[in-house]
C-alpha positions in Angstrom: 95.5 174.2 104.4 93.7 176.8 106.5 91.5 177.8 103.5 90.6 174.2 102.8 89.4 173.6 106.4 87.4 176.8 106.2 85.7 175.7 103.1 84.9 172.3 104.6 83.5 173.9 107.7 81.3 176.1 105.7 80.0 173.2 103.7 79.3 171.2 106.8 77.4 174.1 108.3 75.4 174.6 105.2 74.4 170.9 105.0 73.4 170.9 108.7 71.3 174.0 108.1 69.5 172.4 105.2 68.8 169.2 107.3 67.4 171.2 110.2 65.1 173.2 107.8 63.7 170.0 106.3 63.1 168.5 109.8 61.3 171.6 110.9 59.1 171.7 107.7 58.3 168.0 108.1 57.4 168.5 111.8 55.1 171.4 110.9 53.3 169.2 108.3 52.7 166.5 110.9 51.2 169.1 113.3 48.8 170.3 110.6 47.5 166.7 110.2 46.5 166.6 113.9 48.7 163.6 114.6 46.5 161.3 112.5 49.2 160.1 110.1 47.9 162.3 107.3 44.1 161.3 107.6 41.4 163.8 108.7 38.7 162.7 111.1 35.0 162.7 110.1 32.4 165.2 111.2 29.2 163.3 112.2 25.8 165.0 112.7 23.0 162.7 114.0 19.5 163.8 113.1 16.1 162.2 112.6 12.3 163.0 112.3 9.3 160.9 113.5 5.8 160.4 112.2 3.0 158.7 114.1 1.0 156.0 112.1 -2.4 157.0 111.0 -3.9 153.7 112.0 -2.1 152.8 115.2 -1.0 155.7 117.4 1.5 153.4 119.2 3.5 153.0 116.0 6.0 155.6 114.8 8.2 155.7 111.7 11.6 157.2 112.3 13.4 158.8 109.3 17.2 159.0 109.7 18.6 162.2 108.1 22.1 162.0 109.7 25.2 163.0 107.7 28.9 162.2 107.7 31.4 164.7 106.3 35.2 164.9 106.0 36.0 161.4 104.8 35.5 159.6 101.5 33.3 156.8 102.9 30.4 158.7 104.4 28.3 155.7 105.4 27.4 155.1 109.0 25.8 152.6 111.4 22.7 153.5 113.5 21.8 152.5 117.0 18.3 153.4 118.3 17.1 153.4 121.9 13.3 153.9 122.1 13.3 155.3 125.6 14.0 151.9 127.3 11.1 150.3 125.5 13.2 148.7 122.8 16.2 149.1 120.5 17.0 148.8 116.7 20.0 149.0 114.4 17.9 149.7 111.3 18.7 153.0 109.6 15.1 154.2 109.5 13.0 151.9 111.6 9.3 151.7 112.2 8.6 150.9 115.9 5.5 150.1 117.9 5.7 151.1 121.6 4.3 148.7 124.1 2.0 151.3 125.8 1.3 155.0 125.9 3.7 157.2 127.8 6.6 159.6 127.4 9.7 158.2 125.7 13.2 159.8 125.1 14.2 158.3 121.8 18.0 158.4 121.2 19.8 157.9 117.9 23.5 157.3 117.9 25.3 157.4 114.5 28.8 156.0 114.1 31.0 156.7 111.0 33.5 154.2 109.5 36.4 155.9 111.3 34.7 155.4 114.7 33.6 158.9 115.3 30.0 159.0 116.6 27.3 161.5 117.5 23.9 161.2 119.3 20.6 163.1 119.3 17.4 162.8 121.3 13.7 163.5 120.8 11.0 163.2 123.5 7.9 161.6 122.1 4.4 161.6 123.8 2.8 158.3 122.8 -0.9 157.9 123.1 -3.0 154.7 123.1 -5.0 154.2 119.9 -8.7 155.0 120.0 -10.8 152.0 119.2 -12.9 152.2 116.0 -16.0 150.1 115.2 -19.1 150.0 113.0 -22.1 151.7 114.4 -25.5 150.7 113.0 -28.5 152.8 113.7 -32.1 152.9 112.2 -33.2 156.2 110.8 -36.1 155.0 108.7 -39.4 153.3 109.5 -39.4 151.1 106.4 -36.2 149.2 106.9 -33.6 148.2 109.4 -30.2 149.6 109.8 -27.8 147.0 108.4 -24.2 146.1 107.8 -24.0 143.2 105.3 -21.1 141.2 104.0 -21.3 138.8 101.0 -18.9 136.0 100.3 -18.6 132.8 98.3 -20.6 130.0 100.0 -18.7 128.5 102.9 -19.9 125.0 103.8 -18.0 124.7 107.1 -17.0 127.8 108.9 -17.6 130.3 111.7 -17.9 134.0 112.3 -16.7 135.8 115.4 -17.3 139.5 116.4 -17.8 141.7 119.3 -21.0 143.7 119.8 -22.5 146.2 122.2 -25.7 148.2 122.2 -25.8 151.8 123.4 -28.4 154.5 124.0 -28.6 157.5 121.6 -28.8 161.2 122.5 -32.6 161.3 122.6 -34.5 159.3 125.2 -35.6 156.4 123.0 -35.6 152.8 123.9 -32.7 150.7 122.8 -33.9 148.3 120.0 -32.8 144.8 119.3 -29.6 144.0 117.4 -29.4 140.9 115.2 -26.8 138.6 113.8 -28.1 136.7 110.7 -26.1 134.0 108.9 -27.8 133.1 105.6 -27.2 131.1 102.5 -28.2 132.2 99.0 -31.3 134.0 100.3 -31.7 136.7 103.0 -35.4 136.0 103.4 -36.0 135.5 107.1 -37.6 132.1 107.0 -34.7 130.9 104.7 -31.9 132.0 107.1 -29.4 129.4 108.3 -29.7 131.0 111.8 -30.5 134.5 113.2 -30.1 135.6 116.8 -32.0 138.5 118.5 -29.6 140.5 120.7 -31.5 142.2 123.4 -30.7 144.6 126.3 -31.4 143.8 129.9 -33.4 140.7 129.1 -32.2 137.3 127.8 -31.4 137.1 124.1 -33.6 135.0 121.8 -33.6 133.0 118.6 -35.3 134.7 115.7 -34.8 132.4 112.7 -33.4 128.9 112.1 -34.1 127.3 115.5 -36.5 124.5 116.1 -38.7 124.2 119.2 -36.2 121.6 120.5 -33.3 124.0 120.1 -35.3 126.9 121.7 -36.1 124.7 124.7 -32.4 123.5 125.0 -30.9 127.0 124.9 -30.1 129.1 127.9 -29.4 132.7 126.8 -27.6 135.2 129.0 -29.1 138.6 129.7 -28.2 141.4 127.3 -26.0 144.2 128.6 -25.9 147.9 127.7 -22.6 149.6 126.9 -20.5 146.5 127.3 -18.6 144.7 124.5 -19.6 141.0 124.3 -17.9 138.4 122.0 -20.1 136.1 119.9 -19.3 133.1 117.8 -21.6 131.4 115.3 -20.3 128.2 113.5 -22.0 126.0 110.9 -21.5 122.9 108.9 -23.2 122.0 105.6 -22.9 118.9 103.4 -24.8 119.9 100.3 -27.5 117.3 100.9 -29.3 118.0 104.2 -30.0 121.1 106.3 -26.8 122.4 107.9 -26.2 122.4 111.7 -25.1 125.5 113.7 -23.6 126.3 117.1 -23.6 129.5 119.1 -21.7 130.9 122.0 -22.1 134.3 123.7 -19.5 135.8 126.0 -17.8 132.4 126.2 -21.1 130.6 127.2 -22.2 127.8 124.9 -25.8 128.4 123.9 -26.3 125.4 121.6 -24.1 122.9 119.7 -24.9 121.2 116.4 -28.5 122.4 116.2 -30.2 121.6 112.8 -31.2 124.7 110.9 -34.9 124.9 110.2 -37.5 127.2 108.8 -40.1 129.0 111.0 -42.3 129.6 107.9 -44.2 126.4 107.9 -44.1 123.2 105.8 -44.4 125.2 102.6 -41.1 127.0 103.2 -39.1 123.8 103.8 -38.0 123.3 100.2 -37.0 126.9 99.9 -35.2 126.9 103.2 -33.2 123.8 102.2 -32.3 125.2 98.8 -31.0 128.4 100.4 -28.8 126.9 103.1 -27.8 123.5 101.7 -24.3 124.9 100.7 -23.7 126.8 103.9 -23.2 130.5 104.6 -23.1 133.2 102.0 -24.5 136.3 103.6 -23.7 137.9 106.9 -26.0 140.6 108.3 -25.7 142.7 111.4 -29.1 144.5 111.7 -30.6 146.9 114.2 -34.2 147.7 115.1 -37.1 146.8 112.9 -38.9 147.7 109.6 -41.6 149.7 111.4 -39.7 151.8 113.9 -36.8 154.3 114.1 -34.3 154.5 116.9 -31.5 156.8 117.9 -29.9 153.9 119.8 -26.8 152.2 118.3 -25.7 148.6 117.6 -21.9 148.5 117.6 -20.0 145.8 115.9 -16.2 145.2 116.0 -13.5 142.7 115.3 -15.4 140.8 112.6 -13.6 137.6 111.4 -15.1 135.1 109.0 -13.4 131.7 108.7 -13.7 128.8 106.3 -12.6 125.2 106.8 -13.6 124.0 103.3 -10.0 123.5 102.3 -9.3 121.2 105.2 -7.5 123.8 107.2 -9.2 126.9 108.7 -8.4 130.1 106.9 -9.6 133.7 107.3 -11.9 134.7 104.5 -12.6 138.2 105.8 -11.7 140.4 108.8 -12.3 143.9 109.8 -11.3 145.6 113.1 -12.1 149.1 111.6 -8.8 150.5 112.8 -7.7 151.2 109.2 -10.8 153.3 108.7 -11.6 156.9 109.6 -14.2 157.9 112.1 -17.2 159.1 110.2 -16.7 156.8 107.2 -19.9 155.6 105.6 -19.8 151.8 105.1 -22.4 151.8 102.3 -20.3 151.2 99.1 -22.7 153.3 97.1 -21.5 156.2 99.2 -17.9 155.0 100.0 -16.2 153.1 97.2 -13.5 151.8 99.7 -16.1 149.9 101.7 -15.9 146.1 101.3 -19.5 145.6 102.4 -22.7 144.8 100.4 -24.7 147.7 98.9 -27.7 146.8 101.1 -25.7 148.2 104.0 -27.4 151.3 105.4 -27.1 153.5 108.5 -23.7 152.0 109.1 -20.8 154.3 109.9 -17.4 154.1 111.6 -17.2 155.6 115.1 -14.4 155.7 117.6 -14.3 155.7 121.4 -13.6 159.0 123.2 
């Protein structure tokens, strides 16, 4: 009997030893998993780069290059804080800041298991420099000119900003012109042309009758100041069209009948040229017989048509998408949308 109990005791002891060994091994395996129930946590590295837009220096494109390692699903969500100026949840957003300044841009990336990481970049945002067309006059046999040609617009308007400025040499500032013409750019056949002067009242040059001239009250031209202008017109395909003009918000004339200043012999030619409305738009500087180092600046051109019943934009150019120094003559610059008669017209930008 003693031997039987001894054998039983040895077997019990062996079984208990095996159980304890298994429990210890299992416990060690749990510790190796970091207490996550057998699932490793991800490693998240937030990272991004930024690139300022070539046209608008307030706009930046942010490229997210963050990575998630350690888990099968390496996707992540993104949260952007643009220095308190705005937020985004896009992976790689393009953002336009409200104004120039210093912004601490923060990207926070969160993996599918909830692990997150953040990174920050300080960005110095500058306001965009304004670009515009500058028209000069370097020859004594023609004017400097920026011309745009479109299909005839019976009822429409053109808006733009202009300013005149002195050049580097002590020359007098010459007159700038806005000419709206039909199928012919001959002066006496213009729908309307306005002479934009400096430090004296502006004047009509073409298209205005004596009655229109008497009824108009032009403001004095300014030097170095941007001034908005709007010219509108309406043609019916039968009689001479009418036009209206405002300068710097001041109405100069409304519904004046376009006429020729060339005498009775030019009446048929004038009517034929303008009967279907506007076709050519010319911004000209100085005269055919002089040169000038002054400049006629033009910006924010918009040409509208209401021929479809609703007003639509036919053409617009604020010159911001162009590069300072660009020649606007399409014979020189194939990317220019302007007429080949454009000359001495280049893109400049403010300091």
